[in-house]
N, C-alpha and C positions, 0 to 999 in steps of 0.2 A: 701629297705627303708633306709639303712644306709647312702646313699649319701644325702638323704633329711634331715636326722637328722643333718648331717654335715652342710648343707646349713642353716637350721633354727637356729642351735646353733650360727653360725657366724652372722646371721642377727638379731636374737632376743634374744641374750644371757641374757639380763637383765630382760626379762619378764618371770618369772618363771611360772606364771599361764598359759601363752600361750604355753610354752614348755610342761607343764603337759597335757594340752588338746590335743596337737599334738601327744604326745607319746602314749596316750591311745585311739587315734582314734576319738576324739570328734570334730575335725575340718574336713571340707570337703577337699578332695584331688582333685587336677585337674586330667585330664585323665591319664597323665604319672604317677602320684603318685598312682592312683587307680590300674593301671596295675602292678606297683611294689609291692603293698600290696597283690594283687591277686597272684603274683608269690610266695611271701613269704608264703601265706596261702596254696598254692598248694604244696610247698615243705614240709610243716609240715604234710599235709594230707598223703604224700607218704613216710614219715620218717620211716625207718625200725628199726634202732638201733643206739644208741650212740656208736661211736668209741672213745676210750680214751687211751692215753698213756702219761706217764711221762718220760721226758728226764733227770731228776735229781731233787731231792727234799731235800733241806737242806741248811745250811748256805753257802755252796760253790756255790750254784746256783739252781734256780728253773725255770722250764719251762714245760708246758704240752700242749698237743693237745686235743681238744674236738670237735667232729663234727659227720659226718657220712662218708659213703664210697665215697661221692662226694667232700668232703672238710670240712672246719670248721675254727676254730680260735686257736691261741696260748694264753695260760694263763701264763702271765709273760714271761720274756726274760732274764733270768740269766744264761743260758747255751750256750756254744759255738755254734754259728749258723751252722757251718759245720757238727757238730754232729746231730743237729736237722734236717737239710736238708737231710742228708744221711738217717736217720731213717724214715722220712716221705716218701721219695721217695721209699725206700725199701718196704714200706707197701702200695704202690699204691696211695699216696696222692701227687699230683702235687703242687708245691709252688704257682702256679697261682690260685689254689683253696683254699688257706689259706687266709682268708679275712682280718685278722688283729690281733693285739695283745691287750689283755685286761690286764691292770696292777692292781694288788691288793694293792700295795703301793710303795713308792719311795726308799726303801732300795736297796743297790747295788746288792744284790744276787737275786733280782727280776727284775731289770731294766738294768743291765750292758750292754746287747747287743741290746736293743730296737732300738736305732738309726741306728746301723749297719744293722739290719734286714730290716728296712723300706727303708733305702738307697739302699739296694741291691734288694729290691722287691717293686718297687714304687707304685704298686697297693694296698699295705697294708696300713692300718691306725692304729694309736695307740688310743685305747679307754680308756679314764680316765677322772676323774673330773678336772676342772680347778685348784683346790687347789693342787691336786697331781702333775700336770704338773709344777706348780709354785715351789713346794718343790723339784722336780727333777732338775729343772734348778738352784735353789739356792745351792743345796748340792752336785751336781756332775759336773764334768768337761765334759760337753756335749754341742755340738753346739746348739745355739738357733734355728737353722733351724729345730730342731725336732718338733717344734710347727707347722710347715707346714704340718705335717703328723697327727696331733691330731684331733680326733673327741671328743668333750666334751660330757660327759655323766653325769647323776645326780642320786644320790642314790634314790632307790625305784621308779624310773621312767623308765618303761620298754622300750627297743628298740629291733629291729630285725636285726639279722646278721647271715649269713650262714644258713638260714632256722630255726634259733632258736630265741625264745623270751627270752631276757636276762634282768635280773634285778640285779643291784648292791645294796648291803646293807651294813650298817655301821658295822665295827668291832673295837675291842679295842686293839690298838697296839701303839707303840711309834714313828710312822712315822707321816708325815704331814697330810696325809689323808689315810684312810685304809678301805678296803672293801672286802667282799666276793661276789660271784656271784651265782645266780640261773639261770639255763638254762632249758627251757621248749621246748620240741619237741616231736611229735608223741605220746602225752599222757603221757610222762614220764618227770621226773625232776632230773637233776644232779646239786648238790650244792657243791660249792667250798668254804671252810672256813679254812683259814690258817693264821698263825701269829696273835694270839690274846691271851691276858692274861686271859680274862674271856669271857664267852658267854653271850652277852647282850640279852635283851628281843627281839630286832628286829632281831638279828642274829638267835636266837633260832626259831623265827617265820618261817624263811625260811628253816633252817636246818631240822626241824622236818617234813617238807613236802617232803623231798628228797626220791627218790627211790634209788638213788646212791649218797653217801655222801663222799666227800673228806674232812677229818677233821685232824687238827693238833694234833699230839701226840708227843710233842717235847722232853720231858725229864722225867726221873724217879726221884722221889723226893729224894730217898736215895742216888742215884748216884750223884745228884747235891749237896746235903748237904755235902757229904764226898769227893767231887771231888776237882780238882785243881783250879777251878775258884776263883778269888779274891771275897771278900764279896760283893763289890759294884756290880759286874757282876751277882753274885747269886741273889742279891736283884732285879736287873733289870729283870732277867728271871722270877722270881716268881711274879712280880708285876702284877697289873690289866692291864697294858699296855705291858706286856711281852709275855709269851708263855704258851700254855696249856700243862700240864703234862699228863702222861698216864692215871692216875686215873680220872682226870677231863674229859678227852675225853671219857673214858669208862663209867663213870657215866652218862654223857649226853646221849650217845647212848642207854644205858640200861633203862634209865628213860623215854625216848621219843620213845621207840619202837613203830612202827606201822606196819600194815600188808604189807604196800607198800614198806618198806625199804628192799632192797635185797643185796646191796653191801656197804661196808665201806672201804675206802682207807685211811690208816694212812699216814700222810705226815709230812715233815719237822722234821724228827727225828734228834736229836742232835748226833754229832759224838763222843762227850766226855761224855755225860750224859744220854745215852740211847743206846739200841741195838734193832734191829727188833724183836729179840726173846723176850726181856723183854716187849716191847710195845704190841706185839701180845698176850702174856700170860696174861697181865693185862686185855686187852679187852675181851679175851676169858673167863677168870674167871668171870668177871662181868656179861657177857651175859649168861653164863651157869648157874649162880646163879638164873637167871630169867627163866630158863627152855628153853632157846634158843639153838638150835643146830648150831654150827659154822663150816663153811667150810673154807678151806685155800686159796680159790681163784684160785686153780690149774686147774679147769675144769675136774679133774679126776672123773670117774663115781661114785666112792664112796663118793665124796664130793658134787656132783652136786645137790643133793636133800636136803641139809642142809638148815635151815631156813634163814641163813645170811652168806654171804661170807665176810671175812675180809682179807685184803692184805696190807702189809707195802710197800710203794713205796721206791725203792732204792735211796740212797743218791746221788750216782755218776753215776749210769748207767741207761740205758733205761729199763723201766718196760716191762712186758708183754703188747702186743697190745690187748686191751680188746674190744670185740664186745658185747655190753650189750643189749641183746634181752630180752624182757619181756616173 
C-alpha cells in the first residue's frame, strides 16, 4: 500500500479529506490496489512477533529497527549506516527487506544519515510529514534530492508499511515538526515516543494502548540541576518542548498501567545528566510502589514471569535483538 500512498500524496496533497478517506479505506481500490491491501492484511494475519533492536539512542545518534523476521523499517537515521547494515545482516535481515525510514523530527541526531541510506538503498523511502521535510532542508546541509525519496505522511492518518499499520502522532519538542509512532501488527501494538518535554493528551492516547512502549527517560533532575550545563541549556531541557526526565517517564507508566503492557524501553538517556542505573531505578521504584513486579529484560528464567520488563537502550551500542512474542 505504501506505493499508493506515495502516489496519492503526490497527486492529491492539498485535499486532506481525500487523503483521510484513502488512508482509512473508505475509497474504492482498483484491482491492483485491492491486491496490495490483501497482501498487507495477509501479512498481519501471519505476524508472529515484533523484532526490535536499537543501534544507538541518545544525543550522539538514534536509529532503531522494528519489524519481524521478514523485514521492517528503520526509525530515525542518526547512526552510522555501516554499523546499522552490519547488525541487521548479522541478525538475518536483508537490506532489501527494510522498506524505509520513519523520521520522528528533524534534529541532526535523528536524520544525519537519512540521505546516505536511501541513496545506497534506492528501494527505501523516507516517511515524514511535509513540514518535517521542509525543516530538514532549511536547517541541514543536505541535497534537495532527498525529496525524491520522500513519502508524505500525516499525523493520525494510518498507513501500511512492511506488514504494519502505522500511525504518527504529535509530540512536544523544539524541532519544526515532531512525532511518535504507533505500530500495529498481529494483534499487538509497539509505540515509539521520544524527544518530548511533556506528554500531550494525543501522545498519551497512543502510549497507553501500547503492549511495547519505547519512552524517553532523558535526564535525572538532580544531575541536571547540579551539572555543568549552562542555565539556558538547562532551561531548554526542562521546558515543555525539551525532554522527559526519569520521574516523568516513570509516573506516566505507573499511572497508565494496563494488563496489556509487557515491555518498556527507556530511550534517549543523557550522557551528562543520567545513567542507565539511575533511570532504571527510578522506573522500578515507581512501578514497585504500585505492586508491579519488574524484570530486567534479560530473558533469564527468574525474570521471565515478572509483570513488566524494563530495559534501558544503550547510548552508543546495539541493544539486545528482541523478539517480542505475546
